[in-house]
Residue, then its C-alpha position, 0 to 999 in steps of 0.5 A: x436460572x438455567x445452568x451455564x457452562x464452566x468458565x475454563x474448557x477441559x482444553x484450557x485446563x489442560x493447558x493451565x495444568x502443563x504450565x503450572x507444574x513447572x514452577x508450581x509443584x516441586x517434584x523431589x527426586x528423593x523423600x524422607x519417608x516412603x515413595x508410593x506410585x500410583x499409575x493404572x496405565x502401568x502393566x502389573x499395577x496392583x492395588x494390593x502390591x507394594x505401590x513401588x515404581x515397578x509395581x504401582x498402586x492402580x488407584x490413589x486410594x490404596x497408596x492414601x491408606x498406606x501412606x504415613x507421616x513423610x511419605x509421598x505419593x506420586x500419581x501418573x497422569x492419564x487421559x480418564x479420572x481416577x477414582x474418588x478418594x478419601x484422604x485420612x492420612x495423618x502426618x505431623x508438622x515436620x513429616x507431612x504426607x504429600x500427593x503429587x502429580x508424578x514427573x512424566x509426559x505432562x498428561x493431567x491428573x484427574x480424579x473423577x466422581x459422580x454424585x460423590x465428591x472427587x477428593x475428600x479429606x476426612x479426618x486428614x491431618x497434615x496433608x499436602x496434595x499438589x497437581x491433581x484435578x477433582x472433578x465431579x458431578x452433581x455434587x461437591x467436588x472437593x470436601x474438607x471434613x474434620x480435617x486439619x492442616x490441609x494444603x490443596x494447591x495447583x489444581x483445578x476444582x470443577x462440578x457440574x450439574x449442581x443444584x444451585x446451592x451446592x458448593x464445589x468446595x465444601x469446609x465443615x466446621x470441625x476442620x481448621x488450617x485449610x490452605x486453598x491456593x492456585x486453584x481454578x474452580x468453577x460450576x454453571x451454577x452455585x457457590x464456588x466455595x462454602x465453609x461452616x461455622x466453627x471452620x478456622x483459619x482458611x486460607x484462599x490465595x491466588x484462586x480464581x473462583x468462576x460464577x458462584x462466589x466465596x461463602x464464609x458462615x461463622x468461620x474464624x480466621x479466613x483470609x482471602x488474597x489475591x483472588x479472582x472472583x467472578x460472579x454470576x448474579x451472586x455476591x462475590x465474597x460473602x462473610x457472615x455469622x461472626x466470621x473474622x479475617x481479611x480480604x486483600x488484593x482480590x478482584x470482584x467482577x461480573x462472569x459474563x453480561x448477564x442482566x441480574x435481578x436483585x442487589x448483589x455485592x463484590x464484598x458482602x461483610x454482615x454486622x457480626x463479622x464487620x468489626x473482625x474483617x479488614x478490607x483493602x486493596x481490592x478492585x470491584x465491579x459489581x454486576x449491572x444490579x449490584x453494588x460495590x459493598x454491602x458491609x454492616x447492612x449498608x449498601x456502598x456503591x463506590x470504594x469512595x463511599x466505602x471508605x468514607x462510611x466505614x474506614x475500610x478499603x483505604x486503597x480500594x479500586x472500583x468501576x469508577x477507576x477502571x474497567x476490569x477486563x475479562x476473567x480479571x486479567x490485567x492489562x499494561x497500564x491497568x490499575x490492578x498492576x503493581x498496586x497490591x499489598x505484598x504483605x497481605x495475610x496469605x499472599x503468595x510469591x506467585x500467581x496462579x500460574x506459578x508466575x513470580x512477581x514482577x515489576x512493570x517498568x511502565x506503570x508506578x508502583x502503588x502497592x505496598x511492602x517490598x514487593x510488586x504484586x498485582x491484584x488478583x489472581x494473575x501477575x502481568x508478565x513481561x510482554x516480551x513475546x516473538x511475534x513473527x518473522x520477517x522475511x522476504x521471498x526466496x530465490x534460489x541461489x540468492x542468500x535470504x534473511x530472516x529476522x525475528x520480530x520481537x515484541x519488547x514493550x519493557x525494553x528489556x535486555x535481549x543480551x544473551x538470548x539464542x535465536x534458532x532458525x529452522x528454514x525448512x529440510x533439515x537446515x537450522x542456523x542458530x544466532x544471537x543477533x535476531x537475524x539468520x541468512x540461508x541460500x536454498x538451492x531450489x524453489x518450493x512452488x506454491x506450497x512454500x517452506x515453513x521457516x521457525x525460529x524458537x528464542x530462548x534466553x541464556x538460562x535456557x528459559x523460552x521466549x517464545x517461538x514463531x513461523x512462517x511459510x515462505x515461498x522459494x522461487x526460481x531467480x528472475x533474469x537480470x532486466x531494466x526499462x528506460x524511457x525518455x521524454x521531453x518537456x515544452x519548456x526544455x525541448x532539449x533536455x531528456x528527462x530519462x527515467x530508468x528502473x531496475x526490475x526486480x533483483x534479488x541480487x544488490x545491484x552492484x554497478x550501473x553505467x548510462x550513457x547518452x549517445x552523444x559522446x558525454x561522459x557516462x553517468x552512474x547512479x545508486x538508486x534502483x529507480x530514478x530520472x536523470x536529466x541530460x541537455x543535448x547540444x544539437x537536436x535529433x534522436x540519440x540512443x540511451x544506453x544503461x548497463x547493470x551488474x549484480x552481485x550475482x554476476x550477472x549484467x544486462x544492457x537496455x537502450x531507449x531512445x531520446x528525441x530532443x528538439x525544439x518547442x514551438x511558440x505561436x507568433x504572428x501572423x506578421x508580415x516579414x517579407x513583401x517584394x511588392x513594397x520592399x518589406x524584408x527585402x528590395x522592392x522588385x520581383x524576384x527573378x528567375x534563379x533569383x534568391x531572396x535573403x531574409x533576416x528572421x532572427x530579432x525580427x518582429x518578435x522572433x528572438x535573436x539567438x535560441x531560435x532553430x527554425x520558423x514557420x512562415x506562410x509563403x505566398x507568390x503573387x503576379x509570377x510571370x511563368x510557372x514555377x516554384x520556390x524552394x525555402x532553405x536555411x541561408x549558407x546552405x547548400x539549396x536542397x532538391x525540394x520545393x515548398x510552393x508550386x504555382x502557375x502564372x498569374x496566380x496568387x497562391x500560399x503555402x505554409x513552410x517551416x525552415x531551419x534558420x541559417x547560423x547567421x539569422x537568415x533564410x533563403x527563398x529561391x524562385x526557379x522561373x520567370x519573375x515572381x513577388x514573394x510574400x512571407x508571413x510569420x505563423x511561429x518559431x521553434x526554439x530551445x530557449x524558455x523565454x523569461x515569461x511564460x508568455x509566449x509559451x513553449x509547446x510541443x505538438x501533440x498528434x490527434x486523429x485528423x478530425x473536421x471541426x468546421x464545414x460550412x457546407x453542412x452545418x459542422x461547426x458553424x451554420x450551414x451557408x456560405x460566410x459573407x465578406x468581412x465575416x468572422x467565423x468562431x471554430x471551437x475545437x474539440x475537448x481535449x484543445x479547450x485547456x490551458x495546456x493547449x496554446x496553438x493548433x494545426x489546421x488545415x483550411x479549406x475554402x471552396x465555392x467562392x462567389x469572388x476572389x479574396x483570402x482568409x486568415x485564421x488567428x486566435x484573435x476576434x474579429x478585427x480585420x488582419x493585415x495578413x492572409x493565411x489563404x488566397x483563393x479565386x472565385x470557384x476555386x478549392x484550395x487549401x493551406x495549413x494554419x498554426x494559429x495560437x489558441x484561445x479557450x479552445x477557439x480560433x477565429x477565421x476571417x473572409x476579406x470578400x465575397x461569399x465562401x465556404x469553410x473547411x477546417x481539419x484538426x491535425x494536431x494541438x501545441x500544448x505546454x508543460x500543464x498537459x496531463x497535469x491536474x493544474x489544468x482545470x479545464x482537461x487534465x488529461x490534455x495531451x502531451x506534446x513532443x518537440x520538433x527536429x528539423x531535417x534537410x529537406x529530402x524527397x522521399x516520394x515521387x510517383x513520376x520517378x518510382x521514388x518511394x512508391x511505384x512508377x505510377x500515378x495514384x488511381x481513384x480510391x487509391x492509397x500509397x503507404x510510404x515508409x517515413x521512419x528511417x529517412x533522414x534520421x526519423x527514428x522508430x517511435x517519432x509521433x508525426x513528419x512535417x511533409x511538403x506534399x504536392x499533387x501533380x496535375x490530376x486528371x480531375x478535381x480531387x484532394x489528397x488525404x495524409x494520415x497514419x494508419x487505421x481507418x481513412x479520416x473524413x478530411x483532406x490535406x491538399x485540394x486539387x483542380x484538374x491539371x493543377x500542381x499544388x503543394x501544401x505543408x501536412x503534419x501527419x501522424x506516423x503509423x505504427x508500421x513506421x509509414x504513413x498513407x496518402x489517399x487519393x479521391x477521384x481520378x489519377x494524380x502524381x504524388x511528391x512529398x518532401x521531408x521537412x522535419x519530424x516530432x518526437 
């Protein structure tokens, strides 16, 4: 088998020895006999000198030769090895000769050899050597011949380049009273220890044997106690040829993962030795081809079988009970812990590292005796450790707290602990609580600063230490964000989310006002959502003022737009002066006003309604004129809703606020005319008792053409016939359960006769109301707000053949918008509330209002500012505009849009010389303006604001 590396490296041994020489090796300030000193690094050292502290020996050998009973030899550590030494000293039981590593810088004392033993005890008596490592190659490292009462402890014994049969430690048959304790013994291949026939009274306790195992032949009184034996395809402990003694508290396991051949046992005792050997409290994991025990020629694969066959090993563990960790070191809850026999022959009061025996409170005591010994060479210690430091990022001028992270599985008391925190730059803060606070005066940049903590017990013993690298940044400005929104189900309630951006100081005060004169509120969380219900629709300024413990203050504002939600309703006829529906049965005279009750009529709630949307149609006008619709009880505005020539029927969609008495007024300017009004929906701030009808808010979209029978868009190419219903499928964003209504600009063109169309979410049943009346050959448009069913609307044509065009200008969505509860489109657009305004004219090219005093030419586009008009706020999503084209020079159409590219849609379709209005929902551009484009010829443009959407 090839040579294997030692289990413990030189660096690891260095750590072992530095740690061992505290509790393991006593250094007396005075000795009974002479104190000799060895230090070949000292100036003036001499092997012929007196060996004093002032003039030490250079090597150990002359000190050993000079030592007499009661003398002590102190050897100073060095980076290279001392020459091999043969100890022939003869002390007495009361005055042994002692060899110790000298107190100093903690360097290892190593005796090295090549081809010869590093340390040899030859004819020596009563010698105690501690802390002096024996290291050699090619042969035995520690040899004991013809010697009695020798103690060799707290050291490493290592041999390399051996032949596979030469032991690292050899005791000959004429030696007795040999105590080898707390040793780490290793070599690549071969026995770790061998005693020859005739040897007597040998103790191996607290030792770690690595690779070769322990062999004793014909040895009387050999006791193994608390050892860990890791072997590479070899017997762990082998007692043969009539040996006697005990094996207790010992762990035997494989060294590495080599696949072995042959049979090897954790403990082997031959038939000649079995009657004189006691084995108990051991833990065995044999190699892959091995067995637990080979006892008197019989193999036992388990501790249970061993007990049954021999009566030995009553308390032994084997692989059926545990998996022994590497090197046999126990872990928490291991059966090795607190399960050994404290009174076993040779058992030590400390382990291989000099640690005292301790009770693990998490493991029951299953051993014997009065102590808490663990099996094997290592005693599992209190796992109380300092695992780290918890500390946030530091900021200049802001106190930052560091807290020691103490892992304390045994729940030991930490009373009396001191925590010394080093915050870098020479600043140390001592604490008894585990935390300390420091204020940095300058930033560290990307390199950071090292923060460390050292934790000591009251008696000065160290618990542990930890460190981290921390960053210290300039203190950020105090900032916060506020944003407000509404939901369709509560359009008059602002949900205002506020968030204080990161502030290293504590927030000490905040104040939020809602801009409506209500009492200011204060909150404690750094982030939260507050609800506030407004008494009146509009756009309000929400203001938050924050103050922190650093004396800093910041104020943040946000706009909150509240209004009303839309409910699609109808179509239902509320007014028809031709037959007396809703008003007297007679035409409305010039200057006449029709007072129409709308609240509590045809499904409109009796309260909570702020506005209604009606399709207003003139019929049989005796003169060209216009109609203005406005809230009852208010002054008639200087605006128009419906312009018409004599003798024609013309519709226009109108949204109007409702008077406090529940009525609206319809004013006729000229001639006599019959007026018709069909309900299309209403706006309310009150959620109905059920979810049907749905409250919804308007979500603006890029105007999109979804139907054009002239070219086959959205339906077969060709005119639709009389009595037909055309189904229009809306874009994907309008097909989910969140979409309850749509805003469509519908156009008819090229009709073979006169008739009307009705837009609704119902199927092909002929309606009783109209959306748009048309004459043969006429191109006419109107806005419709039908409900939407499964993403579809239907257009009914009453008579003749006609082409149909429909452009989507927006959709009405409910609370499901943007919610995963919508199975069709969880990303459906979220709608905002409507705020009705007093009808206000903001554009008239005839008078130079809002634009130059000039007609809009072919291909021309007007950019008209709307934010700031009658309270329209920055951030409004769309405006509701009554758009009127006045006497174009040729047939043309107007397109209203927000910004970006001109969409392929139309709003107002005009015949040369005609004046015609249309209601339009127009997205507001990023600059707060809308655009109005004229296709052909020239035309004057008038626009009246009806309201806006949040």
